[in-house]
N, C-alpha and C positions, 0 to 999 in steps of 0.2 A: 365279499367286502366287507370293510368294516362302515358301520352304521347304514349298511343295507337295508332297508323294510321293502321286501315284498308280498303282496297282497293279490295272487291269481282274482280271487273271487269274495268280496266282502262279505258278502251274502250268506257264504259257508265258512266264514272266518268267527270264529267265538268271540275276539276280540272286538270286532267291526262288525258282524251282522246289524246290530242295533244304532249304529252309527247315522247320525241325520244326512251325513255327508252320502253314504251310502244308498241308505233309505230315499231320501227326498230329492237328491240329487241325483241320483242313479250312476254315482263315480265306482262302479264294482270293482275294476281293478286298478290298481296303484303299487309305481315302484319310485323309491326314491332316496334320498341320503342327504343327511344333515350338512350343512352349511356352515363352518366355523371361522370367529374370527381369527387374527393372528395370534390373538393370546388365548386363543382356545374356549373362548364363552360363544355361545351359540349365534348365528345370525339368521338363518330362515333353513330352507329345504328347497332342493331341485328334485321335480319328481315329473313322474308321466303318469295321467290317469284314463282310464278309458269306462265305458259306459255299457263294455261288456268284458266275459271272462277272458284275461290276458295273462298267460304263465311270463310273458317279458323275457325276450330270448338273452342271448350274451350280449349280443350289439347293444342293445336298450341299454342294458347291464355297464358296457363299457362306456357307451355314450353320456351315460348319468355320471359317472367317475369323472369324465372327460372335462363336461359343464361343471362340475362339483370344483375341480382343481383351478379353472379358468376364473370362475365368480372368488374363491378364496386369491387367489394372486391379486386378481384387480381389488380386491378389500384391501391387500398388503401395500399394493403401490398408494392406494390414496391415502392410506394412512400414514406411509411414511412420507407420502408430500404434504400431508398435513404437518408432518412433525418436522419437515424441511422448512415450509413457510414459518412454521412460527420459532424455531431458529434464527432465522431470516431475518424475523422482526424483532428478535431478542437481540440480535447483534446489532441491528440498527439503532435500537435502542439504547446499548450499551454505549455505543462511538458516538455518539451525539456529546456534544459538549453542554454539559449541565454545571448551574453556578452551585459552588458548595462556600460554605461558610470558613474564612481562615481562620475562626480562632475556635468555634465549637464543630464545626466540621459537619452542620446539617446543611442539607440540599433543599434547594428550593425547587417545588412542582412546577406544574405547569399553570396547575391551581392560585399557587401563592404563596401556599403554605410552605413552610420549612419543617423538615423531617429529618429522622436520624439517616445517616448511609445505610443501616442497615432496612430500613422500613424501605426505603426508595428501592435498592435494588431487588428485594422481595417481590416489592411490587410491581417492579416492571421484568420480573425474572421468575418469582416464584421460590429463589434461592434463600435458604434460610442461612445466616452465617453460626458458626461457631465461634463464643469467645474466647478468644486466649490473650496472651501477651507475649510481644514478642523479646528479645534477648537486651535489647539499648533499651526499651522503656523499662522492665525488670529491673535495669541496674540503676534507672533513675530512680522508680520508686524506692526501688531498696532503700536508696540513701537516704530519701525523703524521710521513709519511714524509721531509719535508724534515728535522725534527728528529735524525733520523739521522744 
């Protein structure tokens, strides 16, 4: 299985024989698998340890795999819920009425400060504007520039 780490007897394993967990804590056998976050980053491990030699049979390995799958699925659910909650807050923020200056189009924040629409939207949503010019404004600006 992918990522399976099986050590029947740490004291006989060259990589583990001097490990304090094996020597001091008497964790002689270990079977475990890494748990990953939905983005592939490590989260932790699920493992069985024993204080005696244990080759861990196929049932142990299948059980570890199932626990790993359940934890990873739970992580997906938790992260998805956090994203949904964040989007709900964003929609709530964006759907409320906010004061905007009729002339300069600055928005009054809850603090009383007047800021650009771009800053206001960025502060509540994290969205960054991409400045451009619409066809109507282009025509107006072009006429003004031609007048110079």
